[in-house]
Wavefront OBJ file of the C-alpha trace (Angstrom):
o trace
v 9.471 19.643 58.185
v 6.980 20.690 55.315
v 8.533 23.666 54.437
v 12.020 22.035 54.456
v 10.725 19.331 52.163
v 8.747 21.580 49.871
v 11.874 23.720 49.535
v 13.956 20.642 48.490
v 11.384 19.543 45.929
v 12.102 21.912 43.113
v 15.950 21.131 43.648
v 15.249 17.230 43.285
v 13.299 17.986 40.021
v 16.125 20.006 38.554
v 18.576 17.487 39.159
v 16.643 14.958 37.770
v 16.554 17.289 34.629
v 20.084 17.802 34.733
v 20.918 14.142 35.209
v 18.539 13.551 31.804
v 20.241 16.286 30.032
v 23.885 14.627 30.819
v 22.818 11.399 29.766
v 21.419 12.492 26.643
v 24.709 14.403 25.772
v 26.557 11.369 26.766
v 24.717 9.162 24.623
v 24.824 11.670 21.304
v 28.854 11.754 21.673
v 29.079 8.125 21.811
v 27.001 7.368 19.141
v 28.459 10.444 16.929
v 31.956 8.591 16.420
v 30.363 5.546 15.618
v 28.174 7.325 13.050
v 31.101 9.214 11.483
v 33.187 6.302 11.416
v 30.575 4.254 9.581
v 30.216 7.030 6.909
v 33.855 7.071 6.599
v 34.070 3.737 5.804
v 31.877 3.833 3.497
v 33.593 6.488 1.792
v 31.262 8.960 2.904
v 28.850 7.674 0.281
v 25.679 9.899 1.299
v 27.370 13.132 1.181
v 28.834 12.478 -2.410
v 25.536 11.767 -4.061
v 23.779 13.738 -6.783
v 20.541 14.997 -6.490
v 19.795 12.172 -9.608
v 21.442 9.649 -7.293
v 19.745 10.380 -4.592
v 16.537 10.153 -6.351
v 17.940 6.855 -7.573
v 18.161 5.613 -3.880
v 14.362 6.762 -2.842
v 12.887 4.536 -6.049
v 15.293 1.382 -5.043
v 14.491 1.770 -1.372
v 10.794 1.962 -2.448
v 11.364 -1.426 -4.462
v 12.700 -3.210 -0.810
v 10.789 -4.215 2.406
v 12.074 -3.490 5.269
v 13.727 -6.620 6.826
v 12.901 -6.079 10.736
v 9.351 -6.503 10.321
v 8.873 -7.079 6.663
v 5.386 -4.547 6.557
v 6.726 -1.274 5.055
v 8.967 -0.515 2.122
v 12.593 0.818 2.963
v 11.755 4.190 1.800
v 9.294 5.293 4.552
v 10.020 2.764 7.260
v 11.912 4.122 10.435
v 14.373 1.540 11.555
v 18.078 1.040 11.888
v 17.545 -1.806 9.568
v 16.054 0.717 6.945
v 18.599 3.028 7.380
v 21.731 0.484 6.764
v 20.130 -0.927 3.496
v 19.711 2.511 2.228
v 23.323 3.596 3.229
v 24.119 0.220 1.076
v 22.323 1.419 -1.746
v 24.397 4.603 -1.543
v 27.480 2.696 -1.573
v 26.567 0.630 -4.431
v 25.743 3.339 -6.532
v 28.697 5.369 -5.836
v 30.378 2.250 -6.898
v 28.533 2.384 -10.407
v 26.410 -0.672 -9.897
v 22.956 -0.890 -12.053
v 19.852 -1.235 -10.391
v 19.391 -4.770 -10.998
v 22.591 -5.754 -9.855
v 21.376 -3.492 -6.773
v 18.337 -5.264 -6.265
v 19.826 -8.711 -7.016
v 22.391 -8.302 -4.340
v 19.945 -7.739 -1.666
v 17.482 -10.785 -2.877
v 21.000 -13.240 -2.774
v 21.216 -11.620 1.004
v 17.583 -11.784 2.052
v 15.759 -14.053 -0.640
v 12.969 -12.287 -2.956
v 10.556 -11.461 0.085
v 12.778 -8.574 0.124
v 11.032 -7.106 -3.273
v 8.232 -5.036 -2.705
v 6.774 -6.482 -6.111
v 7.223 -10.471 -7.035
v 9.242 -10.938 -10.229
v 6.576 -11.921 -12.873
v 7.566 -15.529 -13.094
v 6.742 -18.858 -12.180
v 4.083 -18.908 -9.355
v 4.342 -15.019 -8.898
v 2.976 -14.503 -12.385
v -0.592 -15.141 -10.846
v -0.070 -12.321 -8.439
v -0.449 -10.220 -11.953
v -2.479 -12.185 -13.993
v -5.475 -12.953 -11.415
v -6.355 -9.403 -11.016
v -6.560 -8.842 -14.847
v -8.469 -11.868 -15.315
v -10.802 -10.703 -12.411
v -11.030 -7.258 -13.921
v -11.810 -8.368 -17.557
v -14.534 -11.139 -15.819
v -15.879 -8.138 -14.116
v -16.094 -6.114 -17.174
v -18.045 -8.611 -19.217
v -20.528 -9.254 -16.635
v -20.934 -5.500 -16.188
v -21.780 -4.954 -19.741
v -23.759 -8.039 -19.977
v -26.312 -6.584 -17.001
v -26.414 -3.056 -18.551
v -27.504 -4.372 -21.798
v -30.529 -6.412 -20.114
v -30.972 -3.622 -18.263
v -31.450 -1.209 -21.104
v -33.397 -3.339 -22.881
v -37.211 -2.719 -23.354
v -39.593 -4.509 -21.339
v -41.822 -5.909 -24.128
v -38.891 -6.819 -26.187
v -38.954 -10.406 -24.708
v -42.578 -11.086 -25.507
v -43.846 -11.603 -29.108
v -44.411 -9.261 -31.517
v -48.058 -8.004 -30.878
v -50.231 -8.930 -34.295
v -51.916 -6.420 -36.611
v -55.040 -7.884 -36.768
v -56.393 -6.167 -33.896
v -56.879 -6.933 -30.075
v -57.330 -10.749 -29.155
v -60.209 -11.628 -27.966
v -58.797 -13.891 -24.912
v -57.371 -10.345 -23.595
v -60.743 -8.997 -23.827
v -62.115 -11.566 -21.725
v -59.339 -11.548 -19.390
v -59.715 -7.728 -18.656
v -63.546 -8.344 -18.175
v -62.949 -11.187 -15.796
v -60.195 -9.071 -13.911
v -62.696 -5.494 -13.430
v -65.566 -7.988 -12.563
v -63.492 -9.596 -9.936
v -62.505 -6.133 -8.728
v -65.883 -4.846 -8.973
v -66.730 -7.703 -6.208
v -64.222 -6.465 -3.807
v -65.428 -3.066 -4.014
v -69.095 -4.032 -2.677
l 1 2 3 4 5 6 7 8 9 10 11 12 13 14 15 16 17 18 19 20 21 22 23 24 25 26 27 28 29 30 31 32 33 34 35 36 37 38 39 40 41 42 43 44 45 46 47 48 49 50 51 52 53 54 55 56 57 58 59 60 61 62 63 64 65 66 67 68 69 70 71 72 73 74 75 76 77 78 79 80 81 82 83 84 85 86 87 88 89 90 91 92 93 94 95 96 97 98 99 100 101 102 103 104 105 106 107 108 109 110 111 112 113 114 115 116 117 118 119 120 121 122 123 124 125 126 127 128 129 130 131 132 133 134 135 136 137 138 139 140 141 142 143 144 145 146 147 148 149 150 151 152 153 154 155 156 157 158 159 160 161 162 163 164 165 166 167 168 169 170 171 172 173 174 175 176 177 178 179 180 181 182 183 184 185
């Protein structure tokens, strides 16, 4: 029995592989006409673009957030939603729309959250001003700290008199010396 089961084992794995290959090919054949139909409906926009227009698609896709998960920009995100948005951008470019018209169309469809960088107006203006204010405050604090660190140690004290050593300083030095000598004994 084990000899027969062992000889059937390669046949079973071959049939699984061939079944998987058949399913893969069937899926590809089923998806290919739908993709070709979508491209034909869009006028074949992705194949008609010049290199400058493709660069424009890339720039615009970098300014939009993928609406499927809202985590990455459309130009780097790998999803069906990102692919559809890139195709919509291509169609709008072929139609002759400007960058602002294209972005405004997506804002109307998804809201301002689709924009990778919020517009600099209203409450969103804080997103631009607060980092600048923080950088300015940090620069001032750093300047103040550096000027204090570079100041000589004795500059804060009163300037020494030119009359000679102060007798109080001599008395203090003698007292410190005496106390230090008492510890040595």
